[in-house]
C-alpha positions in Angstrom: 123.7 -10.0 130.5 127.1 -7.7 131.0 127.6 -5.0 128.7 131.1 -3.0 128.3 131.7 0.5 129.7 132.6 2.4 126.9 133.1 6.3 127.7 132.5 7.6 123.8 130.6 5.7 121.0 130.3 7.2 117.6 128.6 5.9 114.9 127.4 7.1 111.7 125.7 6.8 108.5 123.3 4.2 110.2 120.3 5.4 106.9 117.3 4.0 108.9 114.7 4.0 106.1 116.4 2.5 103.8 117.1 -0.9 102.6 121.0 -1.1 102.8 120.6 -0.4 106.9 121.7 -3.3 109.3 119.2 -2.4 111.5 119.0 -5.6 113.5 122.8 -5.7 113.9 123.2 -2.0 115.5 120.4 -2.9 117.8 122.4 -6.0 118.9 125.9 -3.8 119.1 123.9 -1.1 120.9 122.7 -3.5 123.9 126.4 -4.6 124.1 127.2 -1.5 125.5 126.9 1.0 128.3 128.1 4.2 126.9 128.3 7.9 129.1 128.2 9.5 125.9 127.0 8.7 122.0 127.7 10.5 119.2 124.9 10.1 116.3 127.6 11.9 113.6 124.7 12.5 111.1 122.4 10.2 108.2 121.3 8.4 111.1 117.4 9.2 109.8 117.6 9.0 106.1 115.7 11.7 105.1 116.2 12.1 101.6 114.8 8.6 100.8 112.7 8.5 103.5 109.0 6.6 102.7 105.6 5.6 105.1 105.9 2.1 103.4 109.2 1.2 104.4 110.2 1.5 108.0 110.4 -1.9 109.4 109.8 -3.2 113.2 113.6 -3.6 113.6 114.6 0.1 112.3 111.8 1.3 114.9 113.7 -0.7 117.4 117.0 1.7 116.9 115.5 5.0 117.6 113.8 2.8 120.7 117.1 1.9 122.0 118.3 5.3 121.3 115.5 6.9 123.2 116.3 4.7 126.1 119.5 5.8 126.4 118.5 9.2 127.2 116.1 7.9 129.6 119.0 6.2 131.3 120.9 9.3 131.6 123.4 9.3 128.6 124.3 11.9 126.6 123.3 11.9 123.2 124.6 14.2 120.5 122.5 13.6 117.5 125.0 15.6 114.6 123.3 16.4 111.5 124.1 14.8 108.2 123.6 15.2 104.1 120.7 12.8 104.0 119.0 14.3 107.6 119.6 18.0 106.6 116.1 19.1 107.5 117.4 19.1 111.1 120.0 21.7 110.7 117.4 24.6 111.3 116.9 22.6 114.7 120.8 23.5 115.8 121.0 23.5 119.9 118.4 21.8 120.8 118.5 20.3 123.8 115.4 18.1 125.4 117.3 16.3 128.7 120.2 14.4 127.8 119.6 14.5 124.0 121.3 17.4 121.8 120.7 18.2 118.2 123.6 19.9 116.9 125.5 20.9 113.7 128.9 20.2 115.0 130.1 19.2 118.5 133.7 19.5 120.3 134.2 17.5 123.5 137.5 18.3 125.5 138.8 14.2 126.9 141.3 13.7 128.8 142.8 17.4 128.3 142.6 17.1 124.4 140.0 18.6 122.2 138.0 16.4 119.6 136.2 17.8 116.9 133.1 16.3 115.6 131.1 17.0 112.4 129.8 14.8 109.6 131.6 15.9 107.0 129.5 16.3 103.9 130.8 20.2 103.6 133.9 19.0 101.9 131.8 17.4 99.1 131.9 19.6 96.1 128.3 17.2 94.9 126.6 18.1 98.0 127.5 22.0 97.4 126.8 21.6 93.8 124.9 19.4 92.4 122.4 18.2 95.2 120.1 16.6 92.9 122.6 14.6 91.6 124.3 13.4 94.8 120.3 12.6 95.7 120.3 10.2 92.7 123.7 8.6 93.7 121.8 7.8 97.0 119.2 6.4 95.3 121.2 4.3 93.2 123.8 3.5 96.3 120.5 1.8 97.8 119.8 -0.1 94.9 123.2 -1.3 94.5 123.1 -2.3 98.4 119.8 -4.1 98.0 121.0 -6.5 94.7 124.2 -6.8 96.3 122.6 -8.3 99.5 120.9 -10.6 97.4 123.7 -11.6 95.5 125.4 -12.4 98.8 122.5 -14.7 99.8 123.3 -16.7 96.6 126.9 -17.0 97.7 126.2 -17.8 100.7 123.8 -20.5 99.8 126.4 -22.0 97.7 129.4 -21.6 100.7 131.4 -18.9 98.6 132.3 -15.8 100.0 130.3 -12.5 100.2 131.3 -9.7 98.2 131.2 -6.2 97.9 130.3 -4.2 94.7 130.6 -0.5 96.0 134.1 -1.3 97.8 134.5 -2.9 94.2 133.5 -0.2 92.4 135.6 2.5 94.5 138.4 0.2 93.9 138.4 1.1 89.9 138.3 4.5 90.2 140.7 6.4 91.0 138.5 9.6 91.2 136.9 7.5 94.3 140.3 6.8 96.0 141.5 10.4 95.3 138.1 11.9 96.8 138.5 10.3 100.2 142.2 11.5 100.4 141.4 14.7 99.7 138.5 14.3 102.4 140.8 13.0 105.1 143.8 15.4 104.5 141.5 18.5 104.3 139.2 17.4 107.5 143.1 17.0 108.8 144.2 20.4 108.2 141.4 22.5 109.3 141.5 21.0 112.8 145.7 21.5 112.8 144.6 25.0 112.3 142.3 25.1 115.0 144.2 23.5 117.1 142.3 20.3 118.0 143.8 17.1 118.7 141.2 15.0 117.4 138.8 15.2 114.4 135.7 12.9 113.8 133.9 12.7 110.7 131.4 10.5 108.9 130.0 10.7 105.3 132.2 8.8 103.3 131.7 5.4 105.1 135.0 4.6 105.2 136.2 3.9 108.7 139.7 4.8 109.5 141.9 5.8 112.6 145.3 7.1 111.1 147.6 10.1 112.1 148.0 12.9 109.5 150.6 15.4 110.1 151.5 18.9 108.2 153.9 21.4 108.4 151.5 23.2 111.0 151.1 20.0 113.0 149.7 16.7 113.5 146.3 15.5 114.6 144.3 12.2 114.9 141.9 12.0 112.4 138.8 9.3 112.8 136.1 7.9 110.8 133.2 6.1 111.8 132.8 4.4 108.5 128.5 3.0 108.3 126.1 0.0 109.1 125.6 -0.6 105.5 128.2 -2.1 104.6 131.4 -2.0 107.1 129.3 -2.2 110.2 131.4 0.1 112.5 131.8 2.4 115.2 134.3 4.2 117.2 135.1 3.7 121.1 137.1 5.6 123.0 137.8 4.5 126.7 141.3 4.6 128.6 142.3 7.8 126.8 142.1 5.6 123.6 140.4 5.6 120.3 139.3 2.1 118.8 137.5 0.9 116.0 134.6 -1.3 116.4 134.0 -3.7 113.6 130.3 -5.6 113.9 130.9 -9.4 114.1 127.9 -11.6 114.7 130.5 -14.2 115.9 131.2 -11.6 118.8 128.1 -12.1 120.8 126.6 -14.5 122.3 123.1 -15.8 121.7 121.7 -14.0 125.2 122.9 -11.2 123.3 121.4 -11.9 120.1 118.3 -13.0 122.1 118.3 -9.6 123.6 117.8 -7.9 120.3 114.2 -8.9 120.5 111.8 -6.7 122.1 108.7 -7.3 124.1 105.5 -6.9 122.2 104.9 -3.7 125.3 108.5 -3.0 123.8 107.3 -2.9 120.5 103.7 -0.8 120.7 105.7 1.8 122.7 108.4 1.6 119.9 105.8 2.2 117.3 104.1 5.2 119.4 107.3 7.4 119.3 108.4 6.6 115.9 105.0 7.6 114.8 105.7 10.7 116.6 108.7 11.4 114.9 107.5 10.3 111.5 104.7 12.8 111.5 107.7 15.3 112.2 109.2 14.1 109.0 106.8 14.1 107.1 106.1 17.8 108.4 109.2 18.8 107.3 109.5 17.3 104.2 106.3 19.4 103.3 107.9 22.4 104.2 
């Protein structure tokens, strides 16, 4: 299977360990690309909702694939988010091509790009973390119910629907928060002299120019792998938003998403080590 060469790939808000995570689709995407640099921009593993009773094989395969990227020489930057904030105290840790950081600055063809998750702009996160965690559980439940409804709609030949998008569209405060988030990120980036600012957190993929009296910046958001199934790709000095569509993948590429029994065993061993670390952090 031929793979697409990409200079930089950014994914965020995967939420491994939750019912809403589309791990199988993400694995197919990861197996279709050959990146030089992969940036995991927060909330990759959902430690907030972590449960040893739910971590499916497909979620393990995603972690195995990320580890394989490192072994192949890909520079993998894991930037922490709010759902995996327990890892923030390990900021600066490096293991070969794997880097654990809270933020990242890269020089891309002479332009500075600033990467961070973005939860620092979330007032709920700063002042009512318990409320944010309750909201996360509610969101995961909503996604689970939405999945069942979409299964029924598909069975009857109807178009799928998104509960969360409908809810956001009806609440002006949600739209206001997203606009404020993007504007704040852009203003800070302009102040610091960056040409790109790349975030996650709000589960809404975006690419647009934002200008202020002090200058302009390209604001980018990688979206998520719960609903939008999007990523950011940088190639030939251009940023694009990748949107997953199963029709874009051939049968061979879909089959490539299935690991061998040997790989499965290795995956289980690797994930067991990872889960031990997570359980230790939760216990602290």
